[in-house]
C-alpha positions as CSV (number, residue, x, y, z in Angstrom):
1,M,0.0,0.0,0.0
2,C,1.3,3.5,-0.9
3,V,0.9,6.1,1.7
4,V,0.7,9.7,0.5
5,P,1.1,12.6,2.8
6,R,-2.3,14.3,3.5
7,K,-1.0,17.7,2.2
8,R,-0.3,16.3,-1.3
9,L,-3.8,15.0,-1.5
10,A,-5.3,18.4,-0.7
11,L,-6.7,20.4,-3.7
12,N,-4.8,23.6,-3.7
13,V,-7.4,26.0,-5.4
14,N,-7.4,29.7,-4.9
15,T,-11.0,30.6,-4.1
16,T,-10.5,34.2,-5.2
17,V,-9.8,33.0,-8.8
18,V,-13.0,30.9,-8.7
19,V,-15.2,33.7,-7.3
20,V,-13.9,36.4,-9.7
21,A,-14.3,34.0,-12.6
22,L,-17.9,33.2,-11.7
23,V,-18.8,36.8,-11.1
24,V,-17.4,37.8,-14.5
25,T,-19.1,34.9,-16.2
26,A,-22.5,35.8,-14.6
27,L,-22.2,39.6,-15.3
28,D,-21.2,38.9,-18.9
29,A,-24.2,36.6,-19.5
30,V,-26.5,39.2,-18.1
31,T,-25.1,42.0,-20.2
32,K,-25.2,39.9,-23.4
33,A,-28.8,38.9,-22.7
34,W,-29.7,42.5,-22.2
35,A,-27.8,43.5,-25.4
36,R,-29.5,40.8,-27.5
37,N,-32.9,42.1,-26.3
38,A,-32.4,45.9,-26.0
39,L,-30.2,46.4,-29.0
40,A,-31.8,44.0,-31.5
41,T,-33.5,46.8,-33.5
42,H,-31.3,49.9,-32.9
43,S,-28.0,51.1,-31.6
44,V,-27.7,53.5,-28.6
45,H,-25.3,56.4,-28.6
46,I,-23.7,56.9,-25.1
47,G,-21.6,59.9,-25.9
48,G,-18.6,60.9,-28.0
49,A,-17.3,57.8,-29.8
50,V,-19.1,55.3,-27.5
51,W,-22.0,53.3,-28.9
52,L,-23.9,50.2,-27.9
53,R,-24.4,48.3,-31.1
54,L,-25.3,44.6,-31.4
55,Q,-23.0,42.5,-33.4
56,Y,-22.1,38.8,-33.6
57,N,-18.6,37.5,-34.0
58,S,-17.9,34.0,-35.3
59,G,-14.1,34.5,-35.0
60,I,-11.9,35.3,-32.1
61,S,-10.7,38.8,-30.9
62,F,-10.9,41.4,-33.6
63,S,-13.0,39.0,-35.8
64,I,-9.9,36.9,-36.6
65,N,-10.7,33.5,-38.2
66,Q,-14.4,34.2,-38.9
67,S,-14.5,31.4,-41.5
68,G,-13.8,28.6,-39.1
69,P,-16.1,28.8,-36.1
70,L,-15.6,25.1,-35.2
71,V,-11.9,25.4,-35.1
72,T,-12.2,28.7,-33.1
73,T,-14.5,27.0,-30.6
74,V,-12.2,24.0,-30.1
75,L,-9.1,26.2,-29.8
76,T,-10.8,28.5,-27.4
77,V,-11.9,25.6,-25.2
78,V,-8.4,24.1,-25.1
79,I,-6.8,27.4,-24.2
80,A,-9.5,28.0,-21.5
81,I,-8.8,24.6,-20.0
82,V,-5.0,25.3,-19.9
83,V,-5.6,28.7,-18.3
84,V,-8.0,27.2,-15.7
85,V,-5.6,24.4,-14.7
86,V,-2.7,26.9,-14.3
87,G,-4.8,29.8,-12.9
88,L,-6.4,27.8,-10.1
89,R,-2.9,27.7,-8.5
90,A,-2.5,31.5,-8.5
91,R,-0.9,33.2,-5.6
92,P,-3.2,35.5,-3.5
93,G,-3.6,39.1,-4.5
94,A,-3.1,40.5,-8.0
95,P,-2.3,37.1,-9.6
96,A,-5.5,35.6,-8.3
97,I,-7.6,38.6,-9.6
98,G,-5.7,38.5,-12.9
99,F,-6.3,34.8,-13.5
100,G,-9.9,35.2,-12.3
101,L,-10.6,37.9,-14.8
102,L,-8.9,35.9,-17.6
103,I,-10.7,32.7,-16.8
104,G,-14.1,34.4,-16.3
105,G,-13.8,36.3,-19.6
106,G,-12.7,33.2,-21.5
107,L,-15.4,31.0,-19.9
108,A,-18.1,33.6,-20.6
109,N,-17.2,33.8,-24.3
110,V,-17.0,30.0,-24.6
111,V,-20.4,29.6,-23.0
112,D,-21.9,32.4,-25.2
113,R,-20.4,30.8,-28.3
114,L,-21.6,27.2,-27.4
115,A,-25.1,28.4,-26.5
116,A,-25.7,30.4,-29.7
117,N,-26.8,28.9,-32.9
118,P,-24.8,29.6,-35.1
119,H,-21.8,29.5,-32.7
120,Q,-21.0,33.2,-32.4
121,V,-20.1,35.5,-29.5
122,T,-22.4,38.5,-28.8
123,D,-20.5,41.9,-28.9
124,F,-22.1,45.2,-28.2
125,I,-19.6,47.9,-27.0
126,A,-18.4,50.1,-29.8
127,L,-15.6,52.7,-29.4
128,G,-15.1,54.7,-32.6
129,S,-13.5,52.5,-35.3
130,F,-12.2,50.0,-32.8
131,P,-13.8,46.5,-33.3
132,V,-17.0,45.9,-31.3
133,F,-16.4,43.9,-28.0
134,N,-18.1,42.8,-24.8
135,L,-17.6,42.7,-21.1
136,A,-15.8,39.3,-21.3
137,D,-13.3,40.8,-23.7
138,V,-12.7,43.7,-21.3
139,C,-12.1,41.2,-18.5
140,I,-9.7,39.1,-20.6
141,T,-7.7,42.2,-21.4
142,A,-7.7,43.5,-17.8
143,G,-6.7,40.1,-16.5
144,F,-3.8,39.9,-18.9
145,V,-2.7,43.4,-18.0
146,V,-2.9,42.6,-14.2
147,L,-0.8,39.5,-14.7
148,M,1.8,41.3,-16.9
149,V,2.2,44.1,-14.3
150,A,2.5,41.6,-11.5
151,A,5.1,39.6,-13.5
152,L,7.0,42.8,-14.4
153,R,7.1,43.8,-10.7
154,G,8.8,40.4,-10.0
155,E,5.8,38.8,-8.3
156,R,5.5,35.0,-8.4
157,L,2.2,34.3,-10.1
158,L,1.7,30.7,-9.0
159,T,2.0,28.7,-5.8
160,R,4.4,25.9,-5.9
């Protein structure tokens, strides 16, 4: 019989990562449902170059690879799984928040893509000539920035 120390059997998951990811996923689902309903027939001008305009994206960020939604979906799911496996071991503080934002945004877009028929992501925030995006995209970008800043400051991102 093999005896394994109890500490090695413990699941070492940062709950902050999970909570942030779940909140982002829920908020994104609510905002996309609102956008599909409220913006179906018209756009809304917020001010300056900011518009709320319903658009669907079969590709990935900036509408890259629109011709292959199946490949995009599979690739997105694989990347999301890798980020989740790594991110659940994030150190407390900025790394946990960064991974939570990244995972939540990625999960939200995957859920949106898989739930839609055809498999497209709902986008609705327009800033001038910049490609239209959604809350999940904002969270992915913010999570990446938080992780990059933490890494550049010399912080360890993961627990051992």
